C-alpha positions as CSV (number, residue, x, y, z in Angstrom):
1,X,0.0,0.0,0.0
2,X,2.8,2.4,0.9
3,X,4.6,1.6,-2.3
4,X,1.5,2.4,-4.3
5,X,1.1,5.8,-2.5
6,X,4.7,6.7,-3.1
7,X,4.3,5.6,-6.7
8,X,1.2,7.8,-7.0
9,X,3.1,10.9,-5.8
10,X,6.0,10.1,-8.0
11,X,3.7,9.9,-11.0
12,X,2.7,13.5,-10.4
13,X,6.3,14.6,-11.2
14,X,5.8,13.3,-14.8
15,X,3.6,16.2,-15.7
16,X,5.3,19.3,-17.0
17,X,5.0,23.0,-16.1
18,X,2.3,23.9,-18.7
19,X,0.1,21.2,-17.3
20,X,0.3,22.5,-13.7
21,X,0.1,26.2,-14.5
22,X,-3.0,25.5,-16.8
23,X,-4.7,23.5,-14.1
24,X,-3.8,26.0,-11.3
25,X,-5.2,28.8,-13.4
26,X,-8.3,26.7,-14.0
27,X,-8.7,26.3,-10.2
28,X,-8.8,30.1,-9.8
29,X,-11.1,30.5,-12.7
30,X,-13.6,28.0,-11.4
31,X,-13.4,29.6,-8.0
32,X,-14.4,32.9,-9.5
33,X,-17.1,31.4,-11.8
34,X,-18.9,29.6,-9.1
35,X,-18.6,32.4,-6.6
36,X,-20.1,34.8,-9.1
37,X,-22.8,32.4,-10.2
38,X,-23.9,31.7,-6.6
39,X,-24.6,35.4,-6.1
40,X,-25.8,36.4,-9.5
41,X,-29.6,36.1,-9.1
42,X,-29.3,37.7,-5.6
43,X,-27.2,40.5,-7.0
44,X,-29.6,41.2,-9.8
45,X,-32.8,41.1,-7.8
46,X,-31.8,42.4,-4.3
47,X,-29.1,44.9,-5.2
48,X,-30.0,46.1,-8.7
49,X,-33.8,45.7,-8.5
50,X,-34.1,43.6,-11.6
51,X,-37.3,41.6,-12.1
52,X,-37.0,38.1,-10.8
53,X,-38.1,36.4,-14.0
54,X,-35.6,38.4,-16.0
55,X,-32.9,37.5,-13.6
56,X,-33.6,33.8,-14.0
57,X,-33.6,33.9,-17.7
58,X,-30.4,35.9,-17.9
59,X,-28.7,33.5,-15.5
60,X,-29.9,30.5,-17.6
61,X,-28.7,32.2,-20.8
62,X,-25.3,32.8,-19.3
63,X,-24.8,29.1,-18.7
64,X,-26.1,28.2,-22.1
65,X,-23.4,30.3,-23.7
66,X,-20.6,29.2,-21.3
67,X,-21.3,25.5,-22.0
68,X,-22.5,25.9,-25.6
69,X,-19.8,28.0,-27.1
70,X,-16.7,25.8,-26.4
71,X,-17.3,23.8,-29.6
72,X,-16.7,27.0,-31.6
73,X,-14.2,28.6,-29.2
74,X,-12.0,25.5,-29.6
75,X,-11.3,26.7,-33.1
76,X,-10.2,30.0,-31.8
77,X,-7.9,28.3,-29.2
78,X,-6.2,26.3,-32.1
79,X,-5.9,29.4,-34.2
80,X,-4.3,31.6,-31.5
81,X,-2.3,29.0,-29.7
82,X,-3.0,28.0,-26.1
83,X,-1.0,30.7,-24.4
84,X,-2.6,33.6,-26.2
85,X,-6.0,32.0,-25.9
86,X,-5.6,31.8,-22.2
87,X,-4.4,35.3,-21.9
88,X,-7.4,36.5,-24.0
89,X,-9.9,34.4,-21.9
90,X,-8.6,35.7,-18.6
91,X,-8.5,39.2,-19.8
92,X,-12.2,38.9,-20.9
93,X,-13.1,37.4,-17.6
94,X,-11.2,40.0,-15.5
95,X,-13.0,42.8,-17.3
96,X,-16.3,41.0,-17.3
97,X,-16.4,40.3,-13.6
98,X,-15.3,43.8,-12.7
99,X,-18.0,45.3,-14.9
100,X,-20.7,43.1,-13.6
101,X,-20.2,44.5,-10.1
102,X,-20.2,48.1,-11.4
103,X,-23.2,48.0,-13.7
104,X,-26.7,48.9,-12.5
105,X,-29.1,48.1,-15.2
106,X,-30.3,44.8,-16.9
107,X,-28.7,45.5,-20.3
108,X,-25.4,46.7,-18.9
109,X,-25.1,43.7,-16.6
110,X,-26.0,41.5,-19.6
111,X,-23.2,43.0,-21.6
112,X,-20.7,42.4,-18.9
113,X,-21.9,38.9,-18.5
114,X,-21.4,38.3,-22.3
115,X,-17.7,39.1,-21.7
116,X,-17.7,36.5,-18.9
117,X,-19.5,33.9,-21.1
118,X,-16.9,34.5,-24.0
119,X,-14.0,34.1,-21.6
120,X,-15.3,31.1,-19.8
121,X,-16.2,29.3,-23.0
122,X,-12.7,29.9,-24.3
123,X,-11.1,28.5,-21.2
124,X,-12.8,25.0,-21.4
125,X,-11.3,23.8,-24.7
126,X,-8.0,25.4,-23.9
127,X,-7.5,23.8,-20.5
128,X,-8.7,20.3,-21.6
129,X,-6.5,20.7,-24.7
130,X,-3.5,21.5,-22.6
131,X,-4.2,18.3,-20.5
132,X,-4.4,16.3,-23.7
133,X,-1.3,17.7,-25.2
134,X,0.9,17.5,-22.2
135,X,-0.1,14.0,-21.2
136,X,1.1,10.8,-22.7
137,X,-1.3,7.8,-23.1
138,X,-0.5,6.3,-19.7
139,X,-0.8,9.7,-18.0
140,X,-4.0,11.0,-19.6
141,X,-6.5,9.3,-17.3
142,X,-4.9,10.6,-14.2
143,X,-4.3,14.0,-15.8
144,X,-8.0,14.5,-16.5
145,X,-8.9,13.2,-13.0
146,X,-6.6,16.0,-11.6
147,X,-8.4,18.5,-13.8
148,X,-11.9,17.3,-12.8
149,X,-10.8,17.3,-9.1
150,X,-9.5,20.9,-9.3
151,X,-12.7,22.0,-11.0
152,X,-14.8,20.7,-8.2
153,X,-12.4,22.2,-5.5
154,X,-12.9,25.5,-7.3
155,X,-16.7,25.0,-7.1
156,X,-16.5,24.1,-3.4
157,X,-14.4,27.1,-2.5
158,X,-16.1,29.5,-4.9
159,X,-19.6,28.9,-3.7
160,X,-18.6,29.3,0.0
161,X,-16.4,32.3,-0.8
162,X,-19.2,34.1,-2.7
163,X,-21.6,33.7,0.2
164,X,-19.1,34.8,2.9
165,X,-18.0,37.9,1.0
166,X,-21.6,38.9,0.3
167,X,-22.5,38.4,3.9
168,X,-19.4,40.1,5.5
169,X,-18.9,42.9,2.9
170,X,-21.5,43.2,0.1
171,X,-22.8,41.3,-3.0
172,X,-21.0,43.7,-5.5
173,X,-17.7,43.0,-3.6
174,X,-18.1,39.3,-4.7
175,X,-17.4,40.4,-8.3
176,X,-14.3,42.5,-7.4
177,X,-12.9,39.4,-5.7
178,X,-13.7,37.2,-8.7
179,X,-12.0,39.7,-11.1
180,X,-9.0,39.6,-8.8
181,X,-8.9,35.8,-8.8
182,X,-8.9,35.6,-12.7
183,X,-6.4,38.5,-12.9
184,X,-4.2,36.2,-10.7
185,X,-4.8,33.4,-13.2
186,X,-3.8,35.8,-16.0
187,X,-0.6,36.7,-14.2
188,X,0.3,33.1,-13.8
189,X,-0.1,32.5,-17.5
190,X,1.8,35.6,-18.5
191,X,4.8,34.8,-16.2
192,X,4.9,31.0,-16.2
193,X,2.9,29.3,-19.0
194,X,4.5,28.4,-22.2
195,X,2.9,26.9,-25.3
196,X,2.8,23.1,-24.6
197,X,4.7,20.8,-27.0
198,X,2.3,18.2,-28.4
199,X,3.3,14.7,-27.5
200,X,-0.1,13.5,-28.9
201,X,-1.3,13.8,-32.4
202,X,-4.3,16.1,-32.1
203,X,-7.0,15.8,-34.7
204,X,-8.3,19.3,-35.7
205,X,-11.8,19.6,-37.2
206,X,-12.7,22.1,-39.8
207,X,-15.7,24.3,-39.5
208,X,-17.2,22.5,-42.4
209,X,-16.8,19.1,-40.7
210,X,-18.4,20.6,-37.5
211,X,-21.3,21.8,-39.6
212,X,-21.7,18.3,-41.0
213,X,-21.6,16.8,-37.6
214,X,-24.1,19.2,-36.2
215,X,-26.6,18.4,-39.0
216,X,-26.0,14.7,-38.3
217,X,-27.0,15.4,-34.7
218,X,-30.1,17.4,-35.5
219,X,-31.2,14.8,-37.9
220,X,-31.0,11.9,-35.5
221,X,-34.2,11.8,-33.4
222,X,-32.9,9.3,-30.9
223,X,-29.9,11.5,-30.2
224,X,-32.1,14.6,-29.9
225,X,-34.3,12.7,-27.5
226,X,-31.5,11.7,-25.3
227,X,-30.0,15.2,-25.2
228,X,-33.4,16.6,-24.2
229,X,-33.7,14.1,-21.5
230,X,-30.2,14.7,-20.3
231,X,-30.9,18.4,-20.4
232,X,-33.9,17.7,-18.0
233,X,-31.3,16.4,-15.6
234,X,-28.9,19.3,-15.9
235,X,-31.8,21.7,-15.5
236,X,-32.2,20.4,-12.0
237,X,-28.5,21.1,-11.3
238,X,-28.7,24.7,-12.5
239,X,-31.9,25.3,-10.5
240,X,-29.5,25.3,-7.5
241,X,-28.0,28.6,-8.9
242,X,-31.4,30.2,-9.7
243,X,-34.6,29.7,-7.8
244,X,-32.8,28.1,-4.8
245,X,-30.9,31.3,-4.2
246,X,-33.9,33.3,-3.4
247,X,-35.7,30.4,-1.8
248,X,-33.0,30.1,0.7
249,X,-32.4,33.9,1.3
250,X,-36.0,35.1,0.9
251,X,-38.4,32.3,1.8
252,X,-36.4,30.5,4.4
253,X,-34.7,33.7,5.6
254,X,-31.1,32.3,5.7
255,X,-28.1,34.4,5.0
256,X,-26.0,34.6,1.8
257,X,-23.2,32.9,3.6
258,X,-25.5,29.9,4.5
259,X,-26.7,29.6,0.9
260,X,-23.0,29.6,-0.4
261,X,-22.2,26.9,2.2
262,X,-25.2,24.8,1.0
263,X,-24.1,25.0,-2.6
264,X,-20.5,23.9,-1.5
265,X,-22.0,20.6,-0.3
266,X,-22.4,19.5,-4.0
267,X,-18.8,20.0,-4.9
268,X,-17.5,18.7,-1.6
269,X,-19.4,15.5,-2.1
270,X,-18.1,15.1,-5.6
271,X,-14.5,15.7,-4.5
272,X,-14.8,13.1,-1.7
273,X,-17.0,10.5,-3.2
274,X,-16.8,10.5,-7.0
275,X,-14.2,7.7,-7.1
276,X,-16.1,5.6,-4.6
277,X,-19.5,6.1,-6.4
278,X,-17.8,5.3,-9.7
279,X,-16.4,2.1,-8.2
280,X,-19.7,1.0,-6.6
281,X,-21.7,1.6,-9.8
282,X,-19.0,0.4,-12.2
283,X,-20.9,-2.9,-13.0
284,X,-24.2,-1.2,-13.6
285,X,-25.6,-1.1,-17.1
286,X,-25.0,2.4,-18.3
287,X,-28.6,3.1,-19.1
288,X,-29.8,2.1,-15.7
289,X,-27.1,4.1,-14.0
290,X,-28.0,7.3,-16.0
291,X,-31.7,6.6,-15.1
292,X,-30.7,6.2,-11.4
293,X,-28.8,9.5,-11.5
294,X,-31.8,11.4,-12.8
295,X,-34.1,9.8,-10.3
296,X,-31.7,10.7,-7.4
297,X,-31.6,14.4,-8.6
298,X,-35.4,14.5,-8.8
299,X,-35.6,13.1,-5.3
300,X,-33.3,16.0,-4.2
301,X,-35.7,18.5,-5.7
302,X,-38.6,16.9,-3.8
303,X,-36.6,17.0,-0.6
304,X,-36.4,20.8,-0.8
305,X,-40.2,20.8,-0.7
306,X,-40.6,18.6,2.4
307,X,-39.9,21.5,4.8
308,X,-38.8,25.1,4.5
309,X,-35.6,24.5,6.3
310,X,-31.8,24.7,5.7
311,X,-31.6,21.0,6.7
312,X,-34.1,19.9,4.0
313,X,-32.1,21.9,1.4
314,X,-28.9,20.3,2.6
315,X,-30.4,16.8,2.3
316,X,-31.7,17.7,-1.2
317,X,-28.4,18.9,-2.4
318,X,-26.7,15.8,-1.2
319,X,-29.2,13.8,-3.2
320,X,-28.6,15.9,-6.2
321,X,-24.8,15.5,-5.8
322,X,-25.3,11.7,-5.6
323,X,-27.3,11.8,-8.8
324,X,-24.7,13.9,-10.5
325,X,-21.9,11.4,-9.5
326,X,-23.8,8.4,-10.8
327,X,-24.9,10.2,-14.0
328,X,-21.5,11.6,-14.8
329,X,-19.8,8.3,-14.3
330,X,-22.0,6.6,-17.0
331,X,-23.5,9.1,-19.3
332,X,-20.6,9.1,-21.8
333,X,-20.6,5.4,-21.8
334,X,-24.3,5.3,-22.4
335,X,-24.0,7.8,-25.2
336,X,-21.3,5.7,-26.8
337,X,-23.5,2.5,-26.6
338,X,-26.2,4.4,-28.4
339,X,-24.0,5.6,-31.2
340,X,-23.4,3.7,-34.5
341,X,-19.9,2.3,-34.5
342,X,-18.8,4.8,-37.2
343,X,-20.2,7.8,-35.4
344,X,-19.1,7.4,-31.9
345,X,-16.7,10.4,-32.2
346,X,-19.3,12.7,-33.5
347,X,-21.7,11.7,-30.7
348,X,-19.1,12.4,-28.1
349,X,-18.2,15.7,-29.7
350,X,-21.7,17.0,-28.8
351,X,-22.0,15.7,-25.3
352,X,-21.8,19.3,-24.0
353,X,-25.1,20.2,-25.5
354,X,-27.3,18.8,-22.7
355,X,-25.5,21.0,-20.2
356,X,-26.0,24.1,-22.2
357,X,-29.7,23.3,-22.9
358,X,-30.1,22.4,-19.2
359,X,-29.0,25.9,-18.1
360,X,-31.3,27.5,-20.6
361,X,-34.3,25.4,-19.5
362,X,-33.5,26.1,-15.8
363,X,-33.8,29.8,-16.5
364,X,-37.0,29.4,-18.4
365,X,-38.5,27.2,-15.7
366,X,-37.4,29.5,-12.9
367,X,-39.0,32.4,-14.6
368,X,-42.2,30.5,-15.3
369,X,-42.9,28.5,-12.1
370,X,-41.2,30.3,-9.2
371,X,-43.2,33.6,-9.4
372,X,-46.4,31.5,-9.7
373,X,-45.8,29.5,-6.6
374,X,-44.5,32.4,-4.6
375,X,-46.8,35.2,-5.7
376,X,-49.9,33.6,-7.0
377,X,-50.2,30.6,-4.6
378,X,-48.2,32.1,-1.8
379,X,-46.5,28.6,-1.3
380,X,-43.0,28.7,-2.7
381,X,-42.2,25.5,-1.0
382,X,-44.4,23.6,-3.4
383,X,-42.4,24.7,-6.5
384,X,-39.8,22.0,-5.8
385,X,-42.3,19.3,-6.4
386,X,-43.0,20.7,-9.8
387,X,-39.3,20.9,-10.6
388,X,-39.0,17.2,-9.3
389,X,-41.7,16.3,-11.9
390,X,-39.3,17.7,-14.7
391,X,-36.8,15.1,-13.6
392,X,-39.4,12.4,-13.5
393,X,-40.4,13.2,-17.1
394,X,-36.7,13.1,-18.1
395,X,-36.3,9.7,-16.3
396,X,-39.3,8.3,-18.1
397,X,-37.9,9.6,-21.4
398,X,-34.6,7.8,-20.8
399,X,-36.4,4.6,-19.9
400,X,-38.5,4.7,-23.1
401,X,-35.4,5.6,-25.2
402,X,-33.4,2.7,-23.7
403,X,-36.3,0.3,-24.4
404,X,-36.6,1.4,-28.0
405,X,-32.8,1.2,-28.5
406,X,-32.9,-2.4,-27.1
407,X,-35.7,-3.3,-29.4
408,X,-33.9,-1.9,-32.5
409,X,-30.9,-4.0,-31.7
410,X,-32.9,-7.1,-31.0
């Protein structure tokens, strides 16, 4: 056992400086992103007086751009080179976060958030591309595990940090700190990051080939159905950063610091338990595992509605985190199983779409249902059962799609 532990730490020395600087900058970027996301709806509604429905929609649209643009921003990263792409991304993010905290109207905040979305979307393919380029085949699995771990540590720290700063100073101050964090990432890149030498032959896709792949996705109803169902799952996750913000701070009456700490439960659980959950569910059929993940997340939404208390929210977030871990460990395998043998790569290339769509749906759902349950019915607690029903519909869709795929293959 000791030899394995020593071997593990020794293997970490096999990664070069671009790998570590890129991942350290990603840690700072994710800390800023989650810290700002946690407070965004609170900032727009409570500080700037923006209508609640507009705030939910803008928040959802931000996530849609952040997770939907990387397929195109990857072309920009290849064109500029990773060092210049990172410098551009962190420059956009620094300006964007700073301006968000200074703007006072819907459209000026939206403009500042567009800078954030452009910067964040450029970060994703650049960091993952750096991990790919700087890792040999034996190193790559651990390399991406390190990347994924740091992303979740950033989420854990960022959510808690955003709540603490909002509680101890002010909500606009959160965006100044976030701007400082990504400015630190920019400084790291400028001083220490060098363009990584490629040890792996990377396949670059042309814009025309991307267009053909996109049309292939749109024209495949089974794939469209899967992505819509998966978007239902991700919409539950993004509801944590929309309606839950005001539910905790307005309806339950807890502080922003408490809300930030509650959000951190999700990332903390993933950091501590993802490997364990992956091992325990490793022998499950991928379709059943994905279905279980959606059901767990739906159960988490229902737990929010059991009682208007911080403890019910904490329990619900733990259930959502469990669903996220089971889902994430098996979704890509499930997607690959559905793909024709000659189109697996194309299917995987569009696996980000459910996340982007999920953020968009969460914004629309929040704008539609939350005011109805809070203002019309006067019972905001019940909205979580309606959101849980969205997950149930997604789970039923996945079950039907799985059955149809099984019938097709005989």
